[in-house]
N, C-alpha and C positions, 0 to 999 in steps of 0.2 A: 719641426722636429729637432730640425739641425739647428737655429736659434737655440731654441732650449736646451739642446745642449752647448751651446756654445756660451751663453749667458752665464751656463751653471758652473762650468768647468774652472775658470779661478774659486770659486768658491770649494769644489771637490778638491784643487790642487792643495789649499790651505789647512781644511782637513786630514786630507793626506800627508803630509809635510810636518802638522804635529802629533802626528802618531795615533790618531784616532781611532775610532772604532769601524767608521766610515768613513770614506775616503773616494777616491779616483774614478769607483766603479760604480761606490749608491748613489752620488748624487743623482751626475749623469742619468743616471737609468729610471730615479725619479720625478725629474722633472720632462724625461721620452713621455714614461709611463702616463703622467697627467697631463700634459701635453694629447697625448693618443687617444685616450679617455674625454678630452674636452672634443676633440674635432671629430671621432667615432659620433660620440653623440648629435652635434650638430647634423653629422653627414644622415643620421638613424631617425632622428628626432625632427630635423628642423631648424632652421636659424633663430627663430624664434620661441621655440616651444619651450613652455614652463617645467616640463619633465629633468630640460639640463640640470634643473636646480635637483634633484634626485642623480645625479652621474655626479653632480662636485660634493655635494654631501659623502658617498661613497667614497669619491676618491681621496675628501678630508681625513675619513675616519681611517682608511688605509692607511695613507700618509702618518697618521698618531699612533696607529698599533709600531708602524719603523722607529718611527723616531722617538717612542717608549721603550723599545729594546737597544739604544742607544744610552739610554740613563742607566747610572750603573751607581748604588750606593753600599758605601763599608765605612761600618762604624758612624762616624756625626759625619762625614764627609758625603758628597754628592760629584760625580762627576757626568760631562755627556750631555750637560745640559744644552748649551752653545751649540754644540752638533747636531741637537733633536730640533731646537730651535731652525737649526740650516737647512734640515731636512724639510720640515712643515715650509721652511720659504722656498726652499726648489720646488717644492711641490705645487705651491703659487703660483711660480713662474711661471712653470710649466704649463698651467692653465692660461692662465693671461694669455701668454703666444698662441697657445690654442684657439680662443677665442678670438686674436688678430689683437692682442691688447701690445703689441711690441715694446712699447714705449713702459709701460707700468713692468712687464717682464725684466726688462733690462735695468729699469730703476730698481727695483727689488732684489735684483740680483748683483751691483753695485752696490749699493747698501750694504747688505748683508755680507759682503767679500772687506769693505771698510772698515765694517764693526770689526772682527773678525781678525782682520790684518792690523788694522791702527790701534784699536783698545785692546787687540790681546797683545800689546807690549807694556801697555800698563800693569796686565796682570802677575801677581807674581809666580815665579814656576814653581812645579812643584816642593824642588829643594829646596826655596826657601819656606814653602809653607810647613812643610815638613820642620827645619830648623825651629820654626816661630811655633809649633805646635810642640816641637820637644821641650824647650825654652818654659814653657809656659805649666809644664807636668812636673 
């Protein structure tokens, strides 16, 4: 669970730094909880149980609920989709770590962080968007 926390911490920092609705607390908790559910399923149901699929379905549903709360719509604009997608990804990171696929968890977390960090620089900030929208009207 500590690895799930550590893998998702850079993503959490990025979202917190960008003043998003979810950040340093939400992302690691989602990863740890997902990891915990998977580890618990392995312990209770057995390492190769098909019942683990139901646990994973429940985890995905719960993460979707949390991610849905991060998406905000105001008029014609929508905010929070990258945060919602990142919440989903951190849940998968936690599940991967819980199943023992540390490499997959790490690659998913790294890819998520790089997309938010590097590609976020290419996205115009809200002030530029507002000025552009005002000019079009």
